[in-house]
C-alpha positions in Angstrom: -12.9 9.8 30.7 -13.0 7.4 27.3 -16.1 8.7 25.8 -14.9 12.3 25.7 -11.5 11.2 24.3 -13.4 8.8 21.9 -15.3 11.7 20.9 -11.8 14.5 20.1 -10.4 11.1 17.6 -13.5 11.0 15.9 -13.7 14.5 15.7 -9.5 15.1 14.5 -10.3 11.5 11.3 -13.4 13.5 10.1 -11.2 16.4 10.0 -8.2 14.7 8.4 -6.1 15.8 5.6 -7.7 14.7 2.6 -10.3 12.8 5.0 -7.2 10.1 4.9 -6.6 7.0 7.7 -5.3 3.7 7.9 -5.9 1.0 10.0 -3.9 -1.9 11.6 -5.6 -4.3 13.6 -5.0 -7.5 15.2 -6.6 -10.4 17.6 -5.9 -12.1 20.0 -7.3 -14.5 23.0 -7.6 -12.4 26.4 -7.9 -14.6 30.2 -10.8 -15.4 29.8 -10.9 -17.2 26.0 -12.5 -14.5 24.8 -11.3 -13.4 20.9 -10.5 -9.4 21.5 -10.2 -7.4 18.2 -8.1 -4.1 19.0 -7.8 -1.6 15.7 -5.6 1.5 16.2 -6.1 4.2 13.2 -3.9 6.6 11.6 -3.6 9.6 10.5 -3.1 13.3 10.0 -4.8 16.1 11.7 -3.3 19.5 11.8 0.3 19.4 10.1 0.8 15.6 12.2 0.5 11.8 12.3 -1.5 10.5 14.5 -1.8 7.2 15.7 -4.5 6.9 18.2 -7.0 3.5 19.8 -9.6 3.5 17.6 -11.3 0.5 19.3 -10.7 -3.4 21.6 -13.9 -5.6 21.1 -15.0 -9.4 21.9 -15.6 -11.7 18.8 -18.7 -13.3 20.6 -18.8 -16.5 18.7 -16.5 -16.8 15.3 -13.6 -15.3 14.0 -14.2 -15.4 9.8 -13.0 -12.2 7.7 -17.2 -11.6 8.2 -17.4 -11.3 12.1 -13.8 -8.9 12.1 -15.2 -6.8 8.7 -19.3 -6.5 10.6 -17.2 -5.3 14.0 -14.5 -2.9 11.8 -17.1 -1.4 9.1 -21.1 -1.2 11.8 -20.0 1.9 13.6 -21.9 4.6 15.2 -19.9 7.2 14.4 -20.3 8.2 11.3 -16.7 6.9 9.9 -16.3 7.1 5.8 -15.0 3.9 5.3 -14.4 4.5 1.7 -11.4 6.5 3.0 -9.2 4.3 4.0 -6.1 3.9 2.3 -4.5 1.0 3.9 -4.3 -1.5 6.8 -2.0 -3.5 8.7 -2.3 -7.0 10.0 -1.4 -10.9 10.3 -1.5 -13.3 7.5 -4.3 -15.2 9.2 -7.1 -16.4 6.8 -9.9 -14.6 8.8 -7.7 -11.6 7.8 -5.8 -11.8 4.4 -8.0 -14.1 2.6 -8.4 -13.6 -0.7 -12.2 -14.1 -0.9 -12.9 -14.0 2.4 -11.2 -12.5 4.6 -11.1 -8.8 5.9 -9.4 -7.9 3.4 -11.0 -8.7 0.6 -14.0 -7.9 2.2 -12.5 -4.3 3.0 -12.1 -3.7 -0.8 -15.5 -3.8 -1.5 -15.8 -0.3 -0.6 -13.0 1.3 -0.2 -11.4 0.5 -3.4 -7.6 2.5 -3.1 -7.2 1.0 -0.5 -3.3 -1.1 0.5 -3.1 -4.2 2.2 -0.1 -5.3 4.1 1.3 -7.6 6.0 3.6 -6.6 9.1 6.6 -6.7 8.3 7.7 -7.4 11.6 5.9 -10.9 11.6 7.7 -11.5 8.4 10.6 -10.2 9.2 10.5 -12.7 12.1 8.8 -15.3 9.4 11.9 -15.4 7.1 14.7 -15.4 10.2 13.6 -18.8 11.1 15.9 -20.7 8.1 18.1 -23.2 9.6 20.4 -25.8 8.3 19.7 -29.0 10.1 23.5 -28.6 11.4 22.5 -25.3 12.9 18.9 -26.8 13.8 20.3 -29.3 15.8 22.3 -26.7 17.9 19.7 -24.8 18.6 17.3 -28.0 20.1 20.2 -28.7 22.2 20.6 -25.7 23.5 16.8 -25.7 24.5 17.4 -28.9 25.9 19.6 -27.9 28.6 17.7 -25.0 29.3 14.4 -26.7 30.2 16.7 -29.5 32.1 18.0 -27.1 34.1 14.5 -25.4 34.8 12.5 -28.6 34.6 12.9 -29.2 38.5 12.9 -26.6 41.1 15.5 -28.7 42.6 17.8 -28.2 39.9 16.9 -24.6 39.3 18.5 -23.4 42.9 21.2 -25.2 42.7 22.6 -24.1 39.3 22.0 -20.6 40.8 23.6 -21.3 44.1 26.3 -22.7 41.3 26.8 -19.4 39.5 27.4 -17.5 42.7 29.3 -19.4 43.8 31.5 -19.1 41.1 30.5 -15.1 40.9 28.9 -15.0 37.0 27.7 -12.5 35.7 23.2 -14.0 35.7 22.6 -17.1 37.5 19.3 -17.8 36.3 18.5 -19.8 32.0 15.4 -18.2 29.4 12.8 -20.5 28.8 12.2 -20.6 24.9 9.1 -19.0 23.5 8.0 -19.6 20.0 5.8 -17.0 19.7 8.0 -14.1 20.8 9.5 -12.8 18.2 13.3 -12.1 20.6 13.4 -15.3 22.5 15.3 -17.6 20.3 18.1 -14.9 20.2 17.9 -14.2 24.1 18.0 -18.0 25.0 20.8 -18.7 23.0 22.8 -15.5 24.0 22.3 -16.9 27.7 23.2 -20.6 27.4 26.7 -19.1 25.5 27.1 -16.8 28.0 26.9 -19.7 30.7 28.5 -22.2 28.7 31.3 -23.6 30.9 29.3 -22.8 34.3 26.8 -25.3 32.4 29.4 -27.5 31.9 30.3 -28.0 35.3 26.8 -28.1 36.6 25.8 -30.9 33.9 28.9 -32.9 35.1 28.1 -32.7 38.2 24.9 -34.4 36.5 26.6 -37.3 34.5 25.1 -34.7 31.6 27.7 -33.1 29.8 28.3 -35.9 27.0 24.7 -36.2 26.6 24.6 -32.4 25.9 28.0 -31.4 24.8 28.8 -34.0 22.1 28.1 -33.1 19.6 31.4 -31.9 17.0 31.8 -27.8 16.9 29.3 -27.2 19.3 30.9 -24.2 20.2 31.6 -22.4 17.3 28.4 -23.3 15.8 26.6 -22.1 19.0 28.5 -19.2 19.5 27.7 -18.1 15.9 23.9 -18.9 16.1 24.5 -16.1 19.2 25.8 -13.9 16.8 23.5 -14.0 14.0 20.3 -14.7 16.4 21.4 -11.5 17.7 21.7 -9.0 14.6 19.1 -10.6 14.2 16.9 -9.1 17.3 18.8 -5.7 16.9 16.8 -5.3 13.2 13.5 -6.8 14.8 13.9 -3.9 17.2 14.7 -1.5 14.9 11.6 -2.0 12.9 9.3 -1.6 16.5 8.3 1.5 17.8 5.3 4.3 17.2 5.3 7.0 14.1 7.6 4.5 11.6 6.5 4.5 8.1 7.4 2.8 5.3 10.9 4.8 4.6 12.2 3.6 7.4 11.6 -0.2 6.7 12.3 0.0 3.8 15.8 1.3 4.5 16.1 -0.9 7.5 15.4 -4.2 5.3 17.5 -3.0 1.9 20.6 -2.5 4.8 20.1 -5.8 6.6 19.8 -8.0 3.6 23.1 -5.4 2.0 24.3 -6.5 5.7 23.4 -10.2 4.8 25.7 -10.1 1.1 28.6 -8.7 3.2 29.2 -11.6 5.2 28.7 -14.4 2.6 31.9 -12.6 1.3 33.6 -12.0 4.0 33.0 -15.9 5.3 33.9 -16.8 2.0 37.0 -15.4 2.5 37.9 -16.9 6.1 36.7 -13.7 7.7 34.5 -14.2 10.6 35.6 -10.9 12.4 31.7 -8.8 12.0 30.7 -12.5 14.6 32.1 -11.3 17.9 31.4 -14.3 19.8 32.4 -16.6 16.7 35.2 -15.1 16.1 36.2 -15.5 20.0 35.6 -18.6 20.4 37.6 -20.2 17.0 40.3 -17.6 17.5 44.0 -19.5 17.4 42.6 -21.4 14.3 44.8 -21.3 11.4 41.6 -21.4 9.3 37.8 -22.0 9.3 36.5 -25.4 9.4 34.9 -26.0 5.4 32.2 -27.8 7.1 31.5 -25.4 9.6 32.3 -22.6 6.7 29.8 -24.1 4.3 26.8 -24.3 6.8 27.5 -20.9 7.4 27.8 -19.5 3.6 24.5 -21.9 3.3 22.9 -20.8 6.4 23.5 -16.9 5.0 22.7 -17.6 1.9 19.4 -19.5 2.5 18.0 -16.5 4.9 19.2 -13.4 2.2 16.8 -15.9 0.1 14.2 -15.5 3.0 14.3 -12.4 3.4 13.6 -11.7 -0.4 10.5 -14.1 -0.8 8.7 -12.8 2.2 9.6 -9.0 0.9 9.4 -9.8 -2.7 9.8 -5.9 -4.9 12.1 -4.7 -2.0 15.0 -3.7 -5.0 12.4 -1.8 -6.7 10.6 0.8 -4.1 12.0 3.9 -5.2 11.0 6.0 -2.0 13.6 9.2 -3.1 10.9 12.3 -4.5 9.5 11.6 -0.6 12.5 10.9 1.2 14.2 13.2 -0.5 12.2 15.6 -2.1 14.9 18.3 -3.6 17.4 15.5 -4.6 15.2 14.0 -6.8 14.9 14.1 -10.7 10.6 14.4 -11.8 11.0 11.4 -13.8 10.7 9.9 -9.9 6.5 11.8 -10.0 3.8 10.0 -12.2 3.2 12.6 -14.8 -0.1 14.1 -13.8 1.9 15.9 -10.4 5.5 17.2 -12.5 4.1 20.6 -13.1 3.6 21.2 -8.9 6.5 19.1 -8.4 8.8 20.8 -10.0 7.3 24.4 -8.6 7.9 22.7 -5.2 10.9 21.7 -6.1 12.4 25.0 -7.2 10.5 26.9 -3.7 13.4 27.8 -1.3 11.0 28.4 1.3 9.6 24.9 1.6 12.9 23.8 1.4 14.0 25.8 4.3 11.5 24.0 6.1 12.4 20.5 5.2 15.8 20.6 6.2 14.7 21.2 10.3 11.8 19.3 10.1 11.2 15.4 9.4 9.7 13.6 6.7 6.5 13.2 7.8 6.2 16.4 9.2 7.8 18.2 6.2 4.5 16.3 4.2 1.6 17.5 6.9 2.7 20.7 6.9 2.6 21.6 3.1 -0.3 20.5 1.8 -2.2 24.2 1.7 0.5 25.3 -1.0 1.1 22.2 -2.8 -2.1 19.3 -2.7 -1.8 17.3 -5.2 1.7 16.2 -4.8 1.5 16.6 -0.6 -2.0 13.9 -1.3 0.4 11.4 -3.3 3.0 11.2 -1.1 0.6 10.9 2.5 -0.8 7.9 0.9 2.5 6.1 0.8 3.6 7.7 4.3 -0.1 6.9 6.1 -0.4 2.9 6.0 1.4 1.6 8.9 3.8 -1.2 7.8 3.5 -3.1 11.4 0.8 -4.2 14.3 3.3 -3.0 16.6 0.6 -0.8 18.4 -1.8 -4.0 18.6 1.2 -6.1 19.9 2.1 -3.5 22.6 -1.7 -3.2 23.0 -2.1 -7.3 24.4 0.8 -6.7 26.7 -1.5 -3.6 28.1 -4.6 -5.8 27.4 -3.3 -9.2 29.6 -2.0 -6.2 33.0 -5.6 -5.0 32.4 -8.0 -7.8 32.6 -6.6 -10.5 34.7 -7.9 -13.9 35.9 -10.0 -11.9 38.9 -11.3 -9.4 37.1 -12.3 -11.7 34.0 -15.6 -10.9 32.9 -14.6 -6.9 32.5 -15.5 -5.3 29.5 -12.1 -3.3 28.4 -13.1 -1.1 25.7 -12.8 2.0 27.8 -9.6 0.8 30.4 -7.9 0.1 27.2 -9.2 3.7 25.9 -7.4 5.3 29.0 -4.7 3.6 29.0 -3.3 3.5 25.5 -4.8 7.2 24.1 -2.1 9.8 23.2 -5.5 12.2 23.6 -6.5 14.1 27.2 -9.4 14.2 28.8 -11.4 17.6 28.6 -12.0 16.5 32.4 -13.6 20.7 33.3 -16.5 19.2 29.9 -16.6 15.4 31.5 -17.0 17.0 35.4 -20.4 20.1 34.1 -21.9 17.2 32.2 -22.2 15.0 36.1 -24.6 16.0 38.2 -24.1 17.6 41.4 -24.1 15.5 44.5 -26.9 17.0 46.7 -26.4 17.2 50.6 -28.6 15.2 52.8 
């Protein structure tokens, strides 16, 4: 079945519009300490964008750029890597190294390739900035969680206390640094169970240690609110079939929110932070020190987003997102005549109203090839390694400790591919078992 799925995918790639394809790839270590390289491919076939599993292959020795390049470019399927138009991966030196990384080596055979650092990863990195006062609150929350969950008896006692108090939750969540949403989820659970934690820690004689920080609760409430917003942004960036337009729009909106929050906090208005507003309710005005901490944090957060997403404001995708309400100057000179022909084609305009941006550009190549190819070169490259990350989750389920010697590529292809096997052809190729 895996071989048949692979044959179908390779055939579709070879027949892709304009021969263009884009890759997203990442590397991770499985349960047997073997490094696995996971590669997905994105292309346009039969008038629709497709994202498919390409291969999963172990890196037997080292994980350098040359090892990754060898795995990707040396294939038996006869794919033309000169047509690779986009590559998305993480910022590991083996991937994005300027001299010997995979991206640099790929550019030697794919001259027009665009290399992108996963935008979800960039968002997670930009979200790490915290002033020392707020970072101390985060560390305190983590210490509280670790104290309660460090011993099974503590966890059981706290759970029973939550049951008696009829709490919404009964357990705390461990903080895991490598998980994108962990920080926000841990803080949210600590805040929701803060009264129960006060009672429990008081019974243990620990409350003065953990809750003695000045304005602890308002600071904790603010962290819960701001990380909730960051988690929402992260979740919005996740998912299949996302184009650069979606990422740019989401990031523009979030940066505008940060600027609005700074303006509101400067005016003493905290209504946009629900939990924080609830905690400070009744106070005539915000504590000046806390107000400055929040403003500094939000300003630094905005600066970090600008650093990790340079040139975001200058990106103009208007002619792709809304081609019939754009000026010709937004299109390069050689393509403007064809663009104007398309703009005043009423049939094409009606088509654009009923389908998504991706579907529209995937379906008009027969009539407007030049402008369509330019749009596909922008829409095709992946902006995140979401498929790889979700693929590694599947790998954890397939390759377990009892099955640690398993060769996983065929199983991964059957689990992750959207292409169905042609069962009739698979069966026809098998010899019927004779009777005894």
